[in-house]
Backbone as numpy.savetxt, mean C-alpha at the origin, in Angstrom:
# Nx Ny Nz CAx CAy CAz Cx Cy Cz
-6.46 -22.63 24.76 -7.31 -21.41 24.60 -6.40 -20.21 24.86
-5.23 -20.18 25.59 -4.45 -18.89 25.62 -3.70 -18.78 24.31
-3.31 -19.85 23.79 -2.73 -19.69 22.40 -3.59 -19.12 21.38
-5.01 -19.47 21.30 -5.88 -18.94 20.40 -6.10 -17.33 20.63
-6.19 -17.06 21.92 -6.35 -15.58 22.29 -5.12 -14.73 21.85
-3.91 -15.33 22.07 -2.88 -14.67 21.65 -2.63 -14.56 20.12
-3.05 -15.54 19.39 -3.19 -15.55 17.98 -4.00 -14.43 17.61
-5.19 -14.32 18.23 -6.09 -13.39 17.86 -5.78 -11.83 18.14
-5.11 -11.77 19.24 -4.53 -10.38 19.49 -3.44 -10.04 18.47
-2.59 -10.99 18.10 -1.59 -10.71 17.04 -2.15 -10.35 15.80
-3.27 -11.13 15.31 -3.95 -10.81 14.06 -4.52 -9.38 14.22
-5.17 -9.02 15.28 -5.70 -7.62 15.43 -4.65 -6.59 15.36
-3.65 -6.79 15.86 -2.49 -5.77 15.82 -1.95 -5.75 14.48
-1.89 -6.88 13.76 -1.35 -6.75 12.31 -2.45 -5.85 11.47
-3.56 -6.28 11.58 -4.65 -5.67 10.83 -4.70 -4.16 11.03
-4.62 -3.76 12.45 -4.50 -2.21 12.68 -3.44 -1.63 12.22
-2.32 -2.38 12.22 -0.99 -1.66 11.86 -0.86 -1.50 10.19
-1.25 -2.52 9.55 -1.13 -2.54 8.03 -2.29 -2.21 7.25
-3.54 -2.15 7.82 -4.78 -1.86 7.01 -4.70 -0.51 6.50
-4.96 -0.49 5.15 -5.04 0.98 4.59 -5.99 1.86 5.07
-5.49 3.16 5.14 -6.54 4.02 5.86 -7.64 4.47 4.73
-8.61 4.98 5.08 -9.62 5.56 4.25 -9.04 6.30 3.07
-8.15 7.08 3.45 -7.34 8.09 2.56 -6.12 8.33 2.97
-4.93 8.15 2.33 -3.78 8.60 2.95 -2.56 7.81 2.19
-1.54 7.75 2.87 -0.28 7.19 2.38 -0.37 5.67 2.24
-0.17 5.06 1.04 -0.29 3.71 0.96 0.99 3.07 0.18
1.34 1.89 0.54 2.38 1.04 0.17 1.87 0.05 -0.92
2.22 0.15 -2.13 1.85 -1.03 -3.06 3.02 -1.81 -3.34
2.51 -3.33 -3.16 3.58 -4.20 -3.26 3.15 -5.25 -4.25
3.86 -5.48 -5.40 3.31 -6.37 -6.31 3.43 -7.97 -5.95
2.54 -8.69 -5.97 2.58 -9.97 -5.57 3.05 -11.01 -6.80
2.75 -10.50 -8.01 3.01 -11.36 -8.98 3.69 -10.42 -10.10
3.18 -10.81 -11.42 3.54 -9.97 -12.53 2.99 -8.79 -12.82
1.83 -8.37 -12.23 1.38 -7.08 -12.38 2.15 -5.90 -11.73
2.59 -4.87 -12.55 3.35 -3.88 -11.95 2.59 -2.87 -11.14
3.20 -2.43 -10.05 2.42 -1.44 -9.08 2.25 -0.23 -9.77
2.92 0.22 -10.74 2.72 1.49 -11.46 1.22 1.50 -12.08
0.59 0.39 -12.17 -0.59 0.32 -12.89 -1.85 1.09 -12.26
-1.62 1.10 -10.76 -2.46 2.04 -10.04 -2.41 3.46 -10.06
-1.41 3.91 -10.78 -1.07 5.19 -10.86 -2.29 5.88 -11.85
-2.85 5.09 -12.72 -3.77 5.48 -13.74 -5.25 5.83 -12.97
-5.30 5.36 -11.85 -6.65 5.39 -11.07 -6.79 6.86 -10.60
-7.85 7.51 -10.92 -8.02 8.90 -10.51 -7.89 9.14 -8.95
-7.22 10.19 -8.46 -7.04 10.41 -7.21 -5.74 9.82 -6.59
-4.99 9.10 -7.36 -3.91 8.42 -6.86 -2.54 9.28 -7.31
-1.70 9.73 -6.26 -0.48 10.44 -6.51 0.78 9.56 -5.96
1.71 9.63 -7.06 2.93 8.89 -6.60 3.74 9.72 -5.49
4.24 9.05 -4.47 5.09 9.69 -3.44 6.38 9.32 -3.48
6.58 8.12 -3.92 8.20 7.63 -4.01 8.02 6.11 -4.24
9.38 5.75 -4.28 9.50 4.15 -4.34 9.45 3.54 -3.07
8.97 2.17 -3.12 8.80 1.49 -1.96 10.31 0.82 -1.48
10.26 0.12 -0.43 11.39 -0.48 -0.14 11.80 -1.81 -0.66
10.78 -2.50 -1.43 11.18 -3.76 -2.17 11.01 -3.43 -3.77
11.67 -4.10 -4.47 11.68 -4.03 -5.91 10.36 -3.93 -6.53
9.99 -2.95 -7.15 8.75 -2.77 -7.89 7.62 -2.30 -7.04
7.89 -1.96 -5.77 6.89 -1.45 -4.76 6.91 0.11 -4.84
5.79 0.66 -4.64 5.61 2.20 -4.75 4.90 2.73 -3.51
5.17 3.94 -3.16 4.54 4.70 -2.15 3.44 5.69 -2.97
2.21 5.65 -2.47 1.35 6.50 -3.21 0.33 7.29 -2.19
-0.26 8.30 -2.60 -1.35 8.92 -1.74 -2.70 8.35 -2.52
-3.65 7.99 -1.83 -4.77 7.36 -2.52 -5.84 6.87 -1.40
-6.62 6.36 -2.06 -7.85 5.92 -1.36 -7.73 4.42 -0.94
-7.94 4.05 0.33 -7.83 2.76 0.92 -8.78 1.73 0.31
-9.83 2.28 -0.46 -10.76 1.46 -1.08 -10.05 0.70 -2.16
-8.79 1.06 -2.62 -8.17 0.33 -3.83 -7.77 -1.16 -3.12
-7.69 -1.47 -1.98 -7.33 -2.70 -1.29 -7.82 -3.97 -2.17
-9.14 -4.05 -2.06 -9.78 -5.35 -2.83 -9.54 -5.49 -4.26
-9.79 -4.42 -4.99 -9.61 -4.45 -6.46 -8.07 -4.74 -6.71
-7.31 -4.15 -6.07 -5.78 -4.22 -6.28 -5.33 -5.60 -6.10
-5.86 -6.22 -4.80 -5.51 -7.55 -4.55 -5.96 -8.57 -5.63
-7.00 -8.30 -6.13 -7.49 -9.10 -7.21 -6.65 -9.11 -8.41
-5.90 -7.97 -8.62 -5.00 -7.85 -9.60 -3.60 -8.25 -9.35
-3.33 -8.80 -8.09 -2.17 -9.20 -7.75 -1.29 -8.07 -7.09
-1.79 -7.07 -6.52 -1.35 -6.05 -5.98 -1.62 -5.78 -4.41
-0.71 -5.78 -3.53 -1.10 -5.74 -2.10 -0.96 -4.23 -1.78
-2.04 -3.66 -1.14 -2.02 -2.30 -0.66 -2.04 -2.29 0.82
-1.26 -1.58 1.42 -0.98 -1.58 2.88 -0.62 -0.10 3.18
-0.87 0.19 4.60 -0.64 1.66 5.07 0.94 1.72 4.86
1.37 2.84 4.66 2.80 3.11 4.36 3.07 4.67 4.21
4.36 4.88 4.18 4.69 6.25 3.87 6.36 6.27 3.25
6.63 7.20 2.48 7.84 7.04 1.86 8.99 7.28 2.92
8.81 7.86 3.85 9.72 8.05 4.91 9.91 6.81 5.71
8.74 6.21 6.17 8.92 4.97 7.00 9.22 3.69 6.17
8.94 3.81 4.86 9.30 2.67 4.10 10.75 2.75 3.52
11.38 3.91 3.76 12.79 4.01 3.18 12.81 4.25 1.62
11.65 4.72 1.06 11.46 4.98 -0.28 12.08 6.45 -0.51
12.31 6.60 -1.78 12.66 7.99 -2.45 11.55 8.88 -2.66
11.53 10.05 -1.92 10.32 10.87 -2.19 10.41 11.51 -3.50
9.06 11.41 -4.22 8.82 11.97 -5.61 7.55 12.78 -5.26
7.67 14.03 -4.66 6.46 14.67 -4.25 5.67 15.24 -5.70
4.21 14.76 -5.32 3.24 15.61 -6.39 3.36 15.06 -7.55
4.00 14.04 -8.15 4.03 13.46 -9.46 2.73 12.81 -9.84
2.10 12.91 -10.81 0.88 12.28 -11.19 0.98 12.01 -12.63
0.24 10.93 -13.07 0.00 10.36 -14.28 -0.63 11.62 -15.12
0.19 12.00 -16.30 -0.57 13.01 -16.89 0.13 14.55 -16.67
0.91 14.59 -15.60 1.53 15.76 -15.38 2.80 15.92 -16.22
């Protein structure tokens, strides 16, 4: 019983830590062949920098991207260019 409670507490902490906010800084991590930059074409998404892993990006956008992106092989989690060690690319958008 104690192990189950501990596992539940750890799972809750992970969800609270990595769950994307309603709107804010997000880290996109490709899980397969789909490139992360594909989400830059979504209206309201702004590139903030490179992520810490090859092919990953830090963006400003809507957390509602989580499920559609996951279906395309992209993991969207809470993040920031500063905390992820990425290089800042302030204000760049597709079409700029």
